[in-house]
C-alpha positions in Angstrom: -6.3 -7.1 -30.2 -2.7 -6.5 -28.9 -0.6 -3.7 -31.3 2.7 -4.6 -29.9 4.0 -7.1 -27.5 7.6 -7.4 -26.1 9.9 -9.7 -24.7 12.8 -8.8 -22.4 15.5 -11.2 -22.3 17.3 -11.7 -19.1 20.8 -13.5 -19.9 21.2 -13.6 -16.2 17.6 -15.6 -15.4 17.4 -19.4 -14.8 13.8 -18.8 -16.8 12.8 -17.8 -19.7 14.3 -18.6 -23.2 17.9 -17.0 -22.5 19.6 -15.9 -25.4 23.7 -14.8 -25.1 23.3 -12.6 -28.1 19.4 -11.2 -28.1 18.7 -8.5 -25.4 14.9 -8.1 -26.6 12.5 -8.6 -29.3 9.3 -6.1 -30.1 6.8 -6.9 -32.2 3.9 -4.3 -34.1 0.7 -5.9 -34.8 -0.5 -3.1 -36.7 2.8 -3.0 -39.6 4.0 -6.2 -38.8 7.3 -6.0 -37.8 9.6 -7.8 -35.5 12.5 -5.4 -34.1 15.2 -7.2 -32.5 17.4 -5.4 -30.3 20.9 -7.3 -29.5 23.4 -7.3 -26.6 26.3 -5.5 -28.7 23.6 -2.8 -29.0 22.4 -3.5 -33.0 19.1 -3.2 -33.7 17.3 -4.6 -36.8 13.8 -4.8 -37.8 12.4 -7.7 -39.7 9.6 -6.7 -42.6 6.1 -8.6 -43.0 6.6 -11.2 -39.8 3.1 -12.8 -39.3 2.3 -12.4 -36.1 1.9 -16.1 -35.6 5.6 -16.0 -36.0 6.4 -13.7 -34.2 4.0 -15.3 -31.0 6.2 -18.5 -31.6 9.4 -16.9 -31.0 8.4 -15.4 -27.5 7.4 -19.3 -26.7 10.4 -20.9 -28.6 12.7 -23.2 -26.1 15.6 -21.0 -27.7 14.5 -17.5 -28.9 17.8 -17.6 -30.7 17.9 -20.3 -32.6 14.2 -20.0 -33.8 15.0 -16.4 -35.0 18.0 -18.1 -36.7 16.0 -20.8 -38.4 13.1 -18.9 -38.8 12.9 -15.6 -38.9 16.4 -13.9 -40.0 16.9 -15.7 -43.5 13.1 -15.5 -44.2 12.0 -12.0 -43.8 14.0 -8.3 -45.5 15.2 -6.4 -42.6 17.2 -3.3 -42.1 19.7 -2.1 -39.5 18.4 0.8 -37.3 21.1 1.0 -35.0 
């Protein structure tokens, strides 16, 4: 079982799911915490996110749009940085 998976988003890359605001997302399967790092150095943790939702975020055509519509308003969060 995967404990943590990470998606580093390279805004200069033509491939991958480019995001102008999101730098990286990390997910811990044990705690169900999705951590989102933004290019402006802010970091948020989203609590009790199902692994299926986190996996869909990694595969989404637009990670930013997916997080806005499926995560940011639907799960509790706290700012870490």
